[in-house]
C-alpha positions as semicolon CSV with decimal commas, in nm:
position;residue;x (nm);y (nm);z (nm)
1;M;-10,598;3,507;-7,277
2;A;-10,367;3,509;-7,578
3;I;-9,995;3,438;-7,585
4;V;-9,794;3,621;-7,849
5;T;-9,444;3,520;-7,955
6;G;-9,226;3,662;-8,230
7;N;-9,430;3,981;-8,282
8;L;-9,204;4,285;-8,313
9;F;-9,493;4,527;-8,250
10;L;-9,566;4,386;-7,902
11;A;-9,210;4,291;-7,806
12;G;-9,133;4,440;-7,465
13;V;-9,471;4,616;-7,438
14;S;-9,669;4,611;-7,116
15;G;-9,967;4,808;-6,987
16;K;-10,341;4,853;-7,029
17;V;-10,523;4,936;-7,352
18;K;-10,900;4,989;-7,310
19;N;-11,015;4,658;-7,156
20;M;-10,699;4,456;-7,234
21;V;-10,384;4,408;-7,030
22;I;-10,054;4,340;-7,207
23;K;-9,781;4,188;-6,990
24;Q;-9,452;4,010;-7,028
25;V;-9,420;3,662;-6,877
26;G;-9,073;3,525;-6,931
27;T;-9,000;3,566;-7,300
28;K;-9,365;3,571;-7,406
29;T;-9,616;3,856;-7,438
30;V;-9,954;3,777;-7,281
31;L;-10,280;3,957;-7,366
32;C;-10,567;3,919;-7,120
33;S;-10,875;4,107;-7,003
34;V;-10,863;4,355;-6,716
35;P;-10,932;4,168;-6,390
36;N;-11,267;4,232;-6,224
37;M;-11,195;4,374;-5,878
38;D;-11,559;4,440;-5,778
39;N;-11,594;4,150;-5,535
40;R;-11,256;4,171;-5,365
41;I;-11,249;4,173;-4,987
42;L;-10,986;4,394;-4,828
43;S;-10,828;4,306;-4,495
44;E;-10,831;4,556;-4,208
45;K;-10,463;4,631;-4,267
46;Q;-10,530;4,708;-4,636
47;K;-10,817;4,940;-4,540
48;E;-10,596;5,119;-4,285
49;S;-10,318;5,161;-4,542
50;T;-10,564;5,304;-4,795
51;M;-10,697;5,555;-4,542
52;L;-10,346;5,649;-4,432
53;M;-10,249;5,713;-4,796
54;K;-10,556;5,934;-4,845
55;Y;-10,461;6,139;-4,538
56;A;-10,099;6,158;-4,654
57;I;-10,204;6,297;-4,992
58;K;-10,438;6,554;-4,832
59;F;-10,159;6,658;-4,594
60;A;-9,907;6,693;-4,878
61;R;-10,149;6,892;-5,095
62;K;-10,215;7,130;-4,808
63;I;-9,843;7,194;-4,761
64;I;-9,772;7,227;-5,134
65;A;-10,052;7,484;-5,173
66;D;-9,867;7,735;-4,953
67;P;-9,531;7,846;-5,099
68;K;-9,383;7,921;-4,755
69;Q;-9,476;7,580;-4,619
70;K;-9,350;7,415;-4,936
71;E;-9,012;7,586;-4,900
72;A;-8,992;7,489;-4,532
73;A;-9,078;7,129;-4,623
74;C;-8,801;7,128;-4,885
75;K;-8,551;7,232;-4,620
76;A;-8,683;6,996;-4,353
77;L;-8,680;6,695;-4,586
78;S;-8,366;6,796;-4,781
79;V;-8,530;6,757;-5,123
80;P;-8,568;6,987;-5,424
81;P;-8,907;7,157;-5,480
82;N;-9,003;6,919;-5,761
83;K;-8,974;6,616;-5,527
84;V;-9,122;6,756;-5,208
85;F;-9,475;6,615;-5,258
86;R;-9,349;6,258;-5,278
87;A;-9,112;6,316;-4,984
88;I;-9,398;6,448;-4,767
89;V;-9,616;6,146;-4,852
90;K;-9,325;5,910;-4,782
91;E;-9,251;6,071;-4,445
92;F;-9,622;6,061;-4,353
93;M;-9,653;5,693;-4,445
94;L;-9,330;5,586;-4,271
95;T;-9,429;5,759;-3,948
96;K;-9,791;5,636;-3,961
97;G;-9,933;5,988;-3,981
98;K;-9,701;6,157;-3,732
99;P;-9,430;6,314;-3,951
100;R;-9,132;6,400;-3,730
101;S;-8,955;6,653;-3,950
102;M;-9,275;6,824;-4,061
103;D;-9,399;6,947;-3,721
104;A;-9,278;7,302;-3,772
105;V;-9,405;7,313;-4,130
106;A;-9,761;7,193;-4,066
107;S;-9,839;7,443;-3,790
């Protein structure tokens, strides 16, 4: 891990470059390696959330693929067409897979 101060090139920069992570900690820029997540152990709740997100994305993709369903989803969720995917996923996640306003659209 390297701490950089006073470098105009890295001032305010954050993100991942190849196998390095650049992050801001206070007023300093910190360079470190990408964390190894191979041996992490997920809790049951984390596993359920991951599966729910996968189902939400599949559900949203299915609706977006059909222009009629997409238009109906826009109306049901009161969002413009460019934001409907995110709105469908949000509704799915908030209702734990039973979207209230999407019943008519999904059938």
